[in-house]
C-alpha positions as CSV (number, residue, x, y, z in Angstrom):
1,M,-8.5,15.8,-5.1
2,K,-8.8,12.1,-6.2
3,G,-9.1,10.8,-9.7
4,R,-10.1,7.4,-10.6
5,Q,-9.4,5.7,-14.2
6,T,-9.8,2.5,-15.6
7,K,-7.2,1.3,-18.2
8,G,-8.2,-2.4,-19.5
9,N,-7.9,-4.3,-16.5
10,Q,-6.1,-1.8,-14.3
11,L,-7.8,0.7,-12.2
12,E,-5.9,3.9,-10.8
13,L,-6.4,6.4,-8.2
14,R,-4.3,9.6,-7.7
15,I,-4.7,11.4,-4.5
16,K,-3.0,14.1,-2.3
17,A,-0.6,12.6,0.4
18,K,-3.1,13.3,3.5
19,L,-4.0,11.1,6.5
20,E,-7.5,12.1,6.2
21,N,-7.4,10.6,2.7
22,L,-6.7,7.0,4.0
23,A,-10.6,6.4,4.2
24,A,-10.9,7.2,0.2
25,I,-8.1,5.2,-0.4
26,S,-9.7,2.1,1.3
27,D,-12.8,2.6,-0.4
28,F,-10.9,2.8,-3.8
29,I,-9.2,-0.5,-2.9
30,A,-12.4,-2.1,-1.9
31,E,-14.2,-0.7,-5.1
32,A,-11.1,-2.0,-7.3
33,M,-11.1,-5.4,-6.0
34,K,-14.9,-5.7,-6.6
35,Q,-14.4,-4.3,-10.1
36,L,-11.6,-6.9,-10.6
37,G,-13.8,-9.9,-9.5
38,I,-12.2,-10.3,-5.8
39,E,-14.6,-10.8,-3.0
40,Q,-12.0,-12.4,-0.4
41,E,-9.5,-10.7,1.8
42,I,-10.5,-7.3,1.2
43,F,-9.8,-6.1,4.7
44,Q,-6.3,-7.7,4.9
45,I,-5.4,-5.9,1.9
46,Q,-6.8,-2.3,2.6
47,L,-4.8,-2.7,6.0
48,A,-1.5,-3.4,3.7
49,V,-2.2,-0.5,1.4
50,N,-2.9,2.0,4.4
51,E,0.2,1.0,6.2
52,A,2.1,1.8,2.9
53,C,0.3,5.0,2.3
54,T,0.9,6.1,6.0
55,N,4.4,5.5,5.6
56,I,4.7,7.5,2.2
57,I,2.6,10.4,4.0
58,Q,4.8,10.6,7.4
59,H,8.1,9.6,6.0
60,A,8.5,9.8,2.5
61,Y,6.9,13.2,2.4
62,S,7.2,14.3,6.1
63,G,3.8,15.4,6.3
64,E,3.9,17.7,3.3
65,S,0.3,16.9,2.4
66,E,0.1,18.6,-1.1
67,K,2.2,15.8,-2.6
68,P,0.6,13.0,-4.9
69,I,0.1,9.4,-4.1
70,R,-0.5,7.1,-7.3
71,I,-2.1,3.7,-6.5
72,I,-2.6,1.2,-9.5
73,C,-4.5,-1.9,-9.2
74,S,-4.5,-5.0,-11.7
75,M,-4.9,-8.5,-11.9
76,S,-2.0,-10.8,-13.5
77,G,-3.5,-14.3,-13.9
78,N,-4.6,-15.2,-10.1
79,D,-2.5,-12.4,-8.7
80,L,-3.8,-9.1,-7.5
81,L,-0.9,-6.3,-8.2
82,I,-1.1,-3.0,-6.3
83,R,1.4,-0.6,-7.2
84,I,1.9,2.6,-4.8
85,R,3.8,5.5,-6.4
86,D,5.3,8.4,-4.5
87,W,8.0,11.2,-5.3
88,G,9.2,11.7,-1.8
89,K,12.2,10.4,0.0
90,S,13.2,6.7,-0.5
91,F,14.6,4.5,2.3
92,D,16.0,1.1,2.7
93,P,13.2,-1.1,3.9
94,T,15.6,-3.8,5.1
95,S,17.1,-1.0,7.7
96,I,13.9,-1.2,9.6
97,P,14.6,-3.6,12.4
98,S,11.7,-6.5,12.9
99,P,9.0,-5.5,15.6
100,E,9.1,-6.9,18.9
101,I,6.2,-8.9,18.7
102,D,6.8,-11.4,21.4
103,S,7.5,-9.0,24.2
104,E,5.1,-7.4,26.7
105,L,2.7,-4.6,24.9
106,F,4.2,-2.0,27.4
107,D,7.9,-2.8,26.8
108,R,7.5,-2.4,23.0
109,Q,8.8,0.3,21.0
110,L,6.1,2.7,19.4
111,G,5.6,2.3,15.8
112,G,7.6,-0.2,13.4
113,L,4.6,-2.5,12.7
114,G,3.6,-1.2,9.0
115,I,6.2,-3.0,6.9
116,F,5.7,-6.2,8.9
117,L,1.9,-5.8,8.8
118,M,2.2,-5.4,5.0
119,R,4.3,-8.3,4.7
120,Q,2.0,-10.7,6.7
121,M,-1.3,-9.3,4.8
122,M,0.4,-9.7,1.3
123,D,2.3,-12.5,-0.7
124,E,4.7,-10.3,-1.7
125,V,6.0,-6.8,-1.0
126,R,8.8,-5.1,-3.1
127,Y,10.5,-1.6,-2.9
128,V,11.6,-0.1,-6.0
129,F,13.5,3.2,-6.4
130,Y,13.8,5.2,-9.5
131,T,16.8,7.6,-8.7
132,R,15.6,11.2,-9.4
133,K,12.2,9.9,-10.7
134,H,9.8,8.2,-8.1
135,N,9.7,5.3,-5.4
136,E,7.1,2.6,-5.8
137,V,5.8,-0.1,-3.4
138,I,4.8,-3.3,-5.2
139,M,2.6,-5.6,-3.2
140,M,1.0,-9.0,-4.7
141,K,-1.8,-11.3,-3.6
142,H,-2.3,-14.5,-4.7
143,I,-6.4,-14.9,-5.1
144,S,-7.3,-18.5,-5.0
145,Q,-10.0,-19.5,-7.5
146,E,-13.0,-20.9,-5.0
147,A,-14.9,-23.7,-6.5
């Protein structure tokens, strides 16, 4: 079950880590961005969040779908901040090799594009691991003020 909550300029979603919930996560991101007054780059941000959540579902939780994901969206000046929290296995994102995007499609290794796409879509992607507590992916996107 999902829950949405507003605290000041912060919107939050708590949802079970199921692949079938990715659509609800995308809907939440679009709704949160609109409530925060952001109308541009919604698809790119949805893609980055979906990639992060897919990694959590498949790797941090190894497909155990009853575990939670918590997503918090807020604005800090002109920066959209998205924090995605899980309580699964942590990993070192620097251990993931860069994808071979220049090689032929059929010669590429399957998978491995998630972190690459997140970094392409967002201005900053950080991973924070709180020992014996939780993991957090923190993504930031600078939102330009259109005249």
